[in-house]
Every structure is written in C-alpha cells, then in structure tokens.
N, C-alpha and C positions, 0 to 999 in steps of 0.2 A: 476573306473576300474584300471587305471594306479597304483594308490596307492595299491589297493588290490593285484595286480600281483607282485609288488615289495616286498610286505610283504611276499606273499606266496612263492616267489623265494628266500627269504632271502638275498636280495641284500642290503648290509650294506654301500657301497659306490661306487661312479662311477668317474674314472678319465677320461676316454675317451670311449664313447659308440657309437654304430652305430645303427640307426633306420631304418630297412629294410622294404620298402613299406611304407614310412613315410607319404604319403598323404600331408596335409598342415601343418605337424610338430606338431600335438597335444601332442603325446607321448613325443617327444623330449623336448618340452617346460616344460612339467610337471616334467620330470626327471631332467632337469637343475635347476628348482625351488626347487625340493626336496633334490638334493644333491649339496650343494655349492662347487664351484671349478671345477664341472664337466664340460666337453665338449661333444658335440653330433654332429655326421655327419648323415644326413638323405639322403636316396637314393629313388628314384621313377622313373618310366619309363616316367612320364609326366612332360614336361617343365612348363606347367601351374601350377601344383602342387608345383614343386621345387621353382618357382618365388614367389607364395603366401605364402608358408612356410617361406621364407626369409623375406617377408614383415611383417607378423604377429609376427615373432620372434624378429625382429628389434623394432616394435611397443611395444612389451612386455619388451624392454630394455635387451634383452638376445643375440642380434645379434652377439656380439663379441665372444660368446662361442659356436656358432653353425654354421654349413655349410650344405647347402642343394644342391644336384646336381642330375642331371640325370644319371642313371647308372642301370645295369642290375643285379638283385640280384643273378642270376645264373652265372654271370661272373664278379665279383666285381673288380674294378680297385684299390685295395688296397693291401699293402703288407701283408704277412701272420703274424699272432700274433700281430696284431696292437691295437685291442680294448678289454677292460677288461669287457664291457658288450656288447653283441650281442642280439639285441631285434627285435622281429617281432610280431606285434599285428594286427590280422585280415588281414594278407597279404598272408599267406601261402596257403590259398584256391585258390589264383589266379596263383599259380606257376605251370607250366605244368610238371616240373620234381621235385618231392619232395625230392628225395634222393640228388640231385645236390644242392638244396637249403640249405639242412643241412650241406653238405659237405663244402659248401661255408661260411656258418655261423661258422663252427668249424675252418676253415682255417684262417679266418681273426681274430678270437678270441685269446686272450692271454691264455697260459696255466694257469690254476687256476682261470680264469675269467668265468663269467656266460653267459650261452646261454639260452635265454628264447623265447619260441615259443607258441602263443596263436592264435588258428585258429578254423575254422569250419571244421568238419569232418563228415563222416558217421559212424554209429555205429560199434562197433567191431563185428566180426563174432563170432558165437558160435562154440564150439568145433564140428568139423566134417562138419560144414557148409562151403561150397566153395564160395559162392557168396551171395550177397543180393537177396531178392525175386525180382521177375519180376516187381512187383508194386513198389517196393522201387527204382529200377533201372530206371523205367520209370519217377518217380517222380524227381529224381536228374537230369535226361536228360532235362526235361522241365525247371527246374530252371537254369541249366548250360547254356542252349540255349539263355535265355533272359539276364542272368548276364554275359555272355562270360566267363564262368568258364571251366577250364580243368577238367579231371577226378577227383573225389574225392578219398580220402583215409581215413583210420581209425587211431585212436590213437595207436593201436597196431602196424600199419605200421611205424608210426613215432618212437615208442619205439624200433622196430627192427633196424631201421637205427641208432639210437643213441647208442644202444648196439654194432652194427657192428663197429662203429667208436670209441669204447672204451671210450665213454663220461662217467665221474665219477659222483657219487652222483645224478643219474637221478631220478626225481620225476614227477609224472603225476596227473592230476586231471581233473574232469568233472564238469564244472559249468553250464550245460544246464538248470538246474532248476532255476538258477539265472537270466538267460536272456530270459526265456520264455516269460515274460511280454512285452518285447521290441517290437516284431513284432505286437502285438495287439495294443499297443499305437500308433505305426506308422500307422497301418491300420485306426485306429479311427481318427487320425489327417488329414488323406488324404480325409476325407469325407466333410471337410469344403469347401465352395464355393471358397475361395481364393486359397486353394490347388489344386482344380480341375483346376482353371484357370492357374495356374503355371505348372501343369503337361502338359496340352495341349500346352503351350508356349514353354516348354522345348523340345517337339517333341515326336515322336512315341516310340523311344527306351526307354525313361524315363517313358512314360505312360505304356508301357509293363511291365517295371520293377515294378511299382506300382501293377499291376494286379497280379503279381507273388508272392507279399509278402505273401498272405494267404497260398501259398504252402510252404513256409519256416516255417510258424507258425504250419502248419499241420505236417510237417516233425519232428519238435521238439516235439510236442504233442505226436506222435506215436513213438518217439524214434529212427527214421531213422537218423536224423540230431542231431549232438552233438556239444557243444562248449567246447573245451578242451585245457589243458595247458600241456606243458612238459618243463622241464628245466634240467640243469646239468652243 
C-alpha cells in the first residue's frame, strides 16, 4: 500500500517527512527504507503507540533516522515549512476538523513539497443532492459510534479545501474497489476460536468493533463508503 501510494503521488525523494497519525510507525519505516537518507517524524495522540513505534523502528535499525512523539495533528508543534513530505495514511477519518487538518498539513510542508492524504470518506454527493440518504446517514452513525469517529466528509470536500488553500498539482483517486476484499478477509479471520477468545479478552469495545465490521463492508459494497487519495 505504501509503495503504491508513493508511486501514485510521484514521490521521487524524501529529505524530511512527517507521518501524521503514525500509529506504530509502519508508514514511516517503509518510507525510510524506500528513500535512502530520508528522515521521518511520526505524531500520534497515543503515548503507547509512540513508544512502540520507537521500539520497532530501532529494532529495524532505523532509529537514528526517525522520531515519534505525542502531538495533535490539528495543532502541530513544528515550525512552518519544515517537511518536504507531509503524509497521512488512514488517519484523516479520525480528525474532527478536516479543514484544520489540511491547513496544518500545508503549514508544516515546504513549498514545492508533497502533501499526501489517504483516508476513508463517504461518497461524493450528486449534483443537486444536498445530503446523503437517511439510510446512509444512519449507517455512518452506527459505525462512528463504535469506532469513535467524528462526522465523515467526501473527497469533494477535501478537494474544495485543497483548492481554497491554492495547493498546486492536485490529483485525486478512488481505490475502493481494491480495498473491498479487506473487510471480508478480516471478518472471516474473526470466526476462528482463537480470534473469538482474543476478542472477549480484549473487552467489550473491541468486541463491538468486530461486530460492526460487516457494516463497513456493506457501506463499501453499496458505494456509501469510499477509500480515497488526494495529493498536491
């Protein structure tokens, strides 16, 4: 996935990048390995994730080129124009203020650098359509309640923000068809006895999350939920 996104966005080199919503640092490590001499900074709201990202990156022999810290993507503690790659892979859907997220991504990015955002959205509205259908809105509310997600937006909404900020060479894509098999495979894997034991051990919140996975798959099949990319 990381390789495909880098190819799609036309990232030729990276000097210093930021991985927004870095989790345990998977994207950062892959980018470090792909672009020799690069450096990455990862930010997450979770101290546990930041610590684990540091451990895994050190184990991979990449610790000297990476830093992971607790920071808010909507209020980043970095000077403007620092990073030539600003990267967000599957974290935008967790942000309560999409416009503020993009503004911060642009602020910390160097002029001429790349901004890359890959995220889950709802479908674009049709001409004359003012909102999603009642059924679609109910589906997204159910998913959001379990996964603790803020309101969803569309790729068109992100495109509008990119255009308002005068980001150049904007390109977009929809990879929903390629990720459709993901939820089905996860659902099948959860039927094993070991998986069920782990779910109960993890607690009710995780168990509810597993039960809602079919709703994500349904939303993808019916076109309400989309997996999209935008860069500039």
